[in-house]
N, C-alpha and C positions, 0 to 999 in steps of 0.2 A: 372431246369430248363424247360424254356418252349418247346417241341413235338406238331410238330404239322402234320397229314396227315389227305388226306380228305375221306368226307362221303363217300366212297370207301371200298365193300367186302374187298377184297384181303387187304388193310389198313388194317382197323381194325384188319380183321382174323391176321396177322400178330406178328401187336402190343397188342393181345387179352393176352398172357405171362405178358408183361412188366407193362401192367394196370391195370395186377386185383391183381396180386400180387403171380403169380404164376412161377413165378422166384424170384432168393434172387440178393435181386442189392440196394446195400446203395442210389440211384438214388434220388436224388426227384424233382419230375415230374410235371407241370403241363399241361394238356394236353389238344391243338387246334385244332377244326377240321373245318375246309374250301375248298372250290373247288381251283380245285387244281390252277389256271389258277390266285384266289382270293392268292392264298399262293405265284402261281411266285413272284405278282409286289407286297407282306410285306415282300419277302424278298429280294427290289430291296430296303428297308428302315430298315434290319436287324435286323427288330424286332421278334426275334422269331430265337431260341437257335440253335436249326435241326428242318428240315424242310422237308417235301417231297415235290420236285421239278423239272418238267419237264428237262429232259435232255436239249432241246431244251434252256429255261430259261439258264441252268448255264452257259451256254456260255458267258453269260452276267453275271456273278454272281460268276466269281470264284476268283479273289479277296477278295473276303469277305469269302464266302462257298470253304471247300471242299470236295469230295465224299467219303461217307462211304462205304465201298462196300458188305452193309448190310441192306437189306432192298427193292433194285432193283426188279423194274420191266420190265421188258423183254418178248417180244410176240418171240413165236418163231416157225415164217410160219407164223401163224395167229396177227394177232392188232385193228387199228382201222380201219374201217367202213366208206366207205363215201355210203350211202342212198337213193334211189328217192321212189315217188310212183309209179314207173316203171322206168324200162332199159332204161336209153339214154347216148351219149355220153357227154360230159359236156363243153364240147365246148362251153363259154359266159355267161355259168347257174349261176346263183347264190347260190354261194352254199356258208351252215351252221356252223359256227368253232368254236369252245370249246375254244376259247381264242387266243389270240395274240402268247404269248409262249407259246406252246402248242406243244409238242414234237409232234402230230399228223395234227398241224400244218405245221410242217414245211418238213416233207417228205408231205405229200402233194400237196405242192409245191416244188419239188422236183420232185415229183412222176407227175405230169401236165405237168414241163416243159418238161421233158424229152418223153412224149410222143407230146411237139409242142402243143398244149395247153391253151387256157386262161379261167379261169373261174373269176368272180369274187368272191370274201369272204366278207360275215358279222358273224363278231365275234358277242355269243351271251354265256351265259352260258351253259357247257357242259348240262343242266339236262333239260333246254329249246327246244334240235333243232329238236325233234320226234314231239314237240306239229306245231312247228316254222313252222315244214312240212308238215303233215300234214295236215295244215290252208293254206296252200298253200302258202306260204311268204319267202320263199323259193323254187326251183326248187332240192334240194338234199342237204341231210346233212351230214357231220364227229361224227361219237361217238363213243365215249369212253366210258369205264367203261361197266357196263352193260347191259350198249343196244344194246354194239357188238354180244350179243345172242338174245334179245329179239325183235328183232327191228321185225322179219320175225311176231312175235305177233300183231304188230300197221301194217299185210299189208304193209311194207313195203319192197325192195328188192334188192340185191346189186347189187352197180356199179362195184366199188371196194375197196378189199379188199388188204389195207398199208404192212399188215405186207406177206404177198406173193409179193407184189411187190417187198417188196425189202428182202425178199429169194431169190425169183428169180433170180434175179441183181448181190446182191454180195455172196450168200452161208451162208451168219453171220444173227443170230439174231435178231430181235427189239429192245434194248434198247428205253423202253417211259421218264423209271420215274426212282426218283434213292433220298436214300436220303442227306442228307447235312448236315454238322454242324457247326459253325462261326468257322472261324479262330485264334477267341480271347482267344475263352473256351482254357484255358492251356491240353494240350496232355493227360501228364497221363485222362483228367478225359470224354479226346477225346474218347478215347482208353473205359474208363472200359463204355460209350456208347454205342458205337460198341460193347465190349464184351456181353452189355444185350439185347439189338437189333438183333441179333447171338441167341444165347439162346431162346428169344423170338418164331421168326421166328422158332427153332428146335424145341419146346413145340409146339408150333399152327402144324406143318406137323406130330407133334406125335400123336398130340387130337385133329385130325380131325374133329368128331364129336362137342366135345364142345366148340374149337373157332366158330365154321360155324354156332353155335349155337347166338353168341353175334355179329356176323358177319351181324347177319341175321336183323338187325336194321338197315341196311345202302341196304338190300334189289333193296327196289326201283320198284318190283311188279317185280322181276324176281324170282321164286317158285323154290325151296330150288333145287331140280334135275339140275337145270342153277345157282340156284346162284355156290355150290359145280365144276362144272365145271369150274364157270370162277374163284374163284377161285382157286384152284388148278390148272387153266392153267397161272397164276402171281404171287403164291408165289409156290416156289419149290426149289432146292440145288444152287439156280445163287442168289436166294432171299436170303438162307442163307451167303451166299460166291457168288462174285461175278464169273464171273470164264476165263479163256485169250480167249476164244472165246468174249465174251461178251466187255469184255477190247480192243481186236481189234472193231471189232461194232463199239463204240464210237470211234474210230479214226475213222474209216471208215466217220462212220455217219456224223461225225465233219470236217472230208477233206471236202465230195463233200457238203454238207451246203456254208463252205466255199468257193469253187469252184462258188456256185451260186451265189454267193455275199449274202448267209443271215449274215452268223456270219463271227467273226472272227474266227480260231479255236483257242480250250481252250485248256491251259498243261490240262494233264491227271493226277491231285492229289491223288490219290483214300490211304486212310488210310485202311490195314487191319492188323488183331489183329495177336496179335506176341505168342497167343498161337496154 
């Protein structure tokens, strides 16, 4: 079974137990790491059996994949951040975004539309956004992953926190990334992987220091304190198993994105463990 996650510390933390022999599983796993937008696009070709996907991308891929109830990245009052070299109004500005199909890009479109603001987005890899902004190639940048915490170290300022915006608007958490499995895989194997994923998340949460040492390879300049804070922001009980609030948030996010003409709302086919 080929599984893929992003080159991101919270994904590495969650998968640590599974990929390093810390949990018992019969699954034979081939491990792939790639940028989230690259994984979104690879999923259109059905290349990977189990993959991290943006919630946004899943709207276009639900016929090929189903959502796993374990492994989600959810912001509870926090999320991707629009940053700049100085505070500014976004009207008419060029804003770097970390990919067309990222959830961050979809929520940004909802936020600026709600504020009756027009922006020009420039797509690039998530790890190129900050440097493009510092070089003056764009006016602002939408940062994800650990850059949500490290942007101040780059002498950048927050213009808009999408997690805060979403929470103020809905009172709900912001689901950003999900793990999905191909529908063509027999359901027994789907459940076997789901249970292994839950056990891997549980192992990491019970052995934080050990799993963090593994995750440090994906720190990209974040110090140990920042990395710990970031990882535990996004790997929690909702990562172990989606709560009802997360499912409601998914339904609400897809509904609002459909109303805005960004997607057609997909059915929420979420695989839960029988144990």
